[in-house]
KOLPA-515808 format. One record per residue (C-alpha): x, y, z. Coordinates in steps of 0.25 Angstrom, whole numbers, plus 5000, padded with zeros to 4 digits. Last residue first. Layout:
% KOLPA-515808
XYZ ...
% end
This chain:
% KOLPA-515808
506848115045 507348235045 508248295037 508748305020 509348415017 509048535010 507348555016 506548625006 505148675014 505848805018 507348785017 508148695027 509548685036 508848645049 508648765059 508048705070 506648775070 506548785057 506948605054 506048605067 504948655060 504248535065 504648465077 503248395082 502148345073 500948325084 500148195085 498848195093 498848065102 498148135111 499048185121 500048235109 500848115101 501848185095 502548175080 504148205080 504448075083 503547995074 504148065062 504048195054 505448245052 505548355040 504548455047 503948555035 503748685041 502848755033 502348895037 501148935041 500648805045 499648725031 500648635024 501648575028 501648605045 500148595044 500348465037 501148415045 500248425057 498948355049 499848245044 500348225059 498848255063 498348145052 499348015056 499248035071 497848025068 497847895059 498847855070 497847865082 496647795070 497647705070 498047655084 499147705090 498947675104 499647535100 500847625096 501147645112 501447485112 502447455103 503047585105 503447645091 502547705085 502147785099 503447855103 503347855088 502247955090 502748055099 502648105114 501248075118 501448215127 501548325118 502148435123 502048585115 503548625110 504548705117 505648725109 507148745112 508548825106 509648805116 510948865113 510849005121 509148995123 508048975113 506748925118 505748895113 504048905109 502948815110 503148725099 501748665095 501948495091 501048505079 499848435076 498848525080 499348625073 500148755078 501448815070 501848935075 502648885084 503348845071 503848975066 504149035080 505248935082 505748955068 505749115072 506649085083 507548995080 508049095069 508049205078 509049115087 509949045074 509848935068 511248835070 510248705075 511348605082 510848645096 509848545097 508448595099 507848545115 506448515111 505448555124 504148485125 503148555132 502148515146 501448645150 501548645167 501248775168 503148785172 503348735158 503548565157 504648515148 504748395138 506048395133 506548355119 507848335113 508548395101 508148435086 508548305080 507648245091 507848195107 506548145118 505648185127 506648235138 506148265150 506648155159 508048215151 507948345159 508048465149 508048575161 506948505166 506248515154 505148645159 506148705167 507348695157 506148765145 505948885155 507348905157 507648915143 506549025140 505448995130 505349085120 503949065109 503249175116 504549255113 504849235099 503449305098 502249335095 502049175088 501649205072 500349125065 500349245056 498849305062 499549275076 499849165082 500149155097 500949035106 500749065121 501449035132 502849085133 501949235134 503249355133 502549475128 503649585126 503249575110 501749585111 501849715118 502849775107 501849705096 500649755102 501249885105 501749895089 500349845084 499549985093 500650075088 500450035073 499050005073 498950165079 499950215068 499050145057 497650215063 498450335062 498950315050 497350285046 496650375051 497150485044 497150445030 495850365031 495150495035 495750575026 495250475016 493850465019 493650615018 493550705030 492550825024 491850735019 491550705005 491550565005 492750475001 492250374991 492150224994 493150134990 493250044976 493549914975 494249904961 494549754964 493749664973 494249684988 494749544993 494049434998 493949395011 493549515019 492549555005 491749415009 491149465020 490549345026 488949325028 488349335012 487049265014 486749125009 487549085021 488948985024 489748955034 490848875040 491948875050 493248835055 494048795066 493148825077 491848755070 490748855066 489848785056 489148885048 487848905041 486848965032 485848965022 485048835029 484548715022 485848635029 486548725042 486948615054 487048445047 487248495034 488348595037 489248515047 489948445034 490448585031 491248615046 491848485043 492448545030 492848645038 493748605049 494248495038 494648625030 495348685039 495948555047 496648515031 496948675028 497848675042 496948765053 497648885057 496748995050 495548945057 494348885046 493448985038 492448935028 491249055024 490049005013 489249115006 488149064998 487249144987 485749164985 484849244977 485349184962 485649054970 486748984976 487749074972 489049044977 489949134992 491249094997 492149115009 493649075013 494149065026 495648995033 496049145035 497449135028 498749095035 499148995026 498348985011 496748975013 496348805009 495548785020 494648925017 494648885002 494048735006 493048785016 492248865006 492348794995 491748685005 490948775007 490448814993 490348664989 489348635004 488648744999 488348714987 487748584990 487048645001 486248754992 486048654983 485248564994 484748664999 483848734989 483348824998 484248885011 483448905023 483749015032 484048965047 485649005045 486548905053 487448915064 488248795067 489348795077 490448665080 491248645091 491948585087 492848565073 494148605079 495448605069 496748615076 497748745072 497548795084 496748725096 497648725105 496848685119 496548765128 495348825119 495348975112 494248985102 493749125093 492749135081 492449245072 491749345064 490149255066 490549225079 491449105088 491549095100 492548965105 492848905118 493848815126 494248855140 492948885147 493048995156 492149095149 491749055141 490549135132 491149275142 492349225138 492049195123 491449335121 492749425124 493649345116 492449335104 492249495104 493749545102 493749395091 492449465085 492949605086 494449565082 493749495070 492749615066 494049705063 494849595057 493849595045 492949475045 493149395031 493949285038 492949275048 493849295062 494649175067 494949165083 495849085092 496149035106 497148925112 497348945129 498348905136 498148875150 498648715153 499548745146 500248895143 499649025141 499049065127 498649045115 498249105100 497549095088 497149205079 496149215065 495549345058 496849325050 496849485047 497149505064 496249575071 495849495081 497249475087 496949555100 495849485100 496449355100 497549385111 496649445122 496049285120 497249225124 497549305136 496049285141 496349135139 497749145144 496949225158 495749125157 496948995157 497649055168 496449065177 495349165182 494249085179 494448945177 494548875165 493648775157 493748645152 492848555145 491548655143 491948705130 491448845125 490748875114 490248985107 489549025095 488749135087 489449295089 489249385079 490149495077 489949645073 491149735068 490549845062 490249915074 491649885080 492249935065 491450055065 491650125080 493250095078 492950185064 492350295073 493050275087 494350295073 493550425067 493450475079 495050455085 495350515072 494350635073 494850695086 496350665082 496050775069 495350865081 496650845087 497450875075 496650995074 496651055086 498051005088 498151095075 
% end
């Protein structure tokens, strides 16, 4: 009996090795281009490099997510690192994993000391920066790739290409919230030749930003690839491609046709069904054990400086957002009046500075909220998931005794009303700058109302709740306060008039 079990175990190990070997050899990854900015560099063996290594490890470990996309941040200012990967939407998780794993190894060789870098492959892209890059459209640098073979009947082909690519881009941009912003399309050009198109954005972009990114890429096609049988435009936030041959895996995007048949088992001594029956439960057990170990390790970790998203945009744990009261008191000099920035309907706001130099804004909520501790934590976690360049970032919270405190990024140029209602300072707001502020506010509100993974109605939008950063870019603040503070409401339907 023991001998038979040993033989069976040996057979399973051999089969697993063969399956692993098959996966590894089939997943080919093709490098295309990389770009390293020379404007900023870090010192080897520095804190930034340590944070970068942690980030790359996090990206690699999350490369099997079904979304094919993941972004994460590590560290605190001035050594924080933001990074993401995006896999082509038609590929399997195995191919995505191989590409991301290779990219994390290649990029540190290609860009050994640069704080910003991006690398493209046919199968994926990987990007990191010391600046916040999430939910922000980036159209530089631009990479052009083309098929050197010429197309016949160029005029008709160009017209068909732009029409088809526009349809593909619209489908990608209008993908439902949380889905891949990815689309492919196949149309007939001649009796013997078809046109295949692809468009993709990073899923953290809004519908309008994705559309704009793809439209700009399309406008560059005539300059790079006119008259050619294939071409593509790659930028950090989106990419497009066309060919006269099928370069994508259509079955990886579309559902299998009904009535599809499976290969029949052969006449060998051990059928495929038997092999699957033996291997599947063991593989499932291994996966469950690994998941359990991962979750335990994840729960034990306390990283106050990082804010991360997984496939469902979930913060790692409540603990990763929670600060202790002593840290907040030290940062604000025990809520000194000298550090007080203002006072609103939800409480007082103080400027603070952590020991590492990072500046923060601390909102000390008034004690009239009747919301429970767990509910408060849950609402903070939901609002913390909202990340957009025109929203003030919620970094975390403190909940001790009767204290309920929110910790935000510090925005240095105060609020919009500080400029609008000051006769001298309003002169800084010429029309181009005002237009830029208006557009930014609109983008932030559109994200809250439509493009975020869950809807937030601000209910108190006013000039004092629009903060301006060092470049005078607007950031909407106090969004989600009705949820965090515990104001009585139902989703999308208030039962009393509130706000300004």
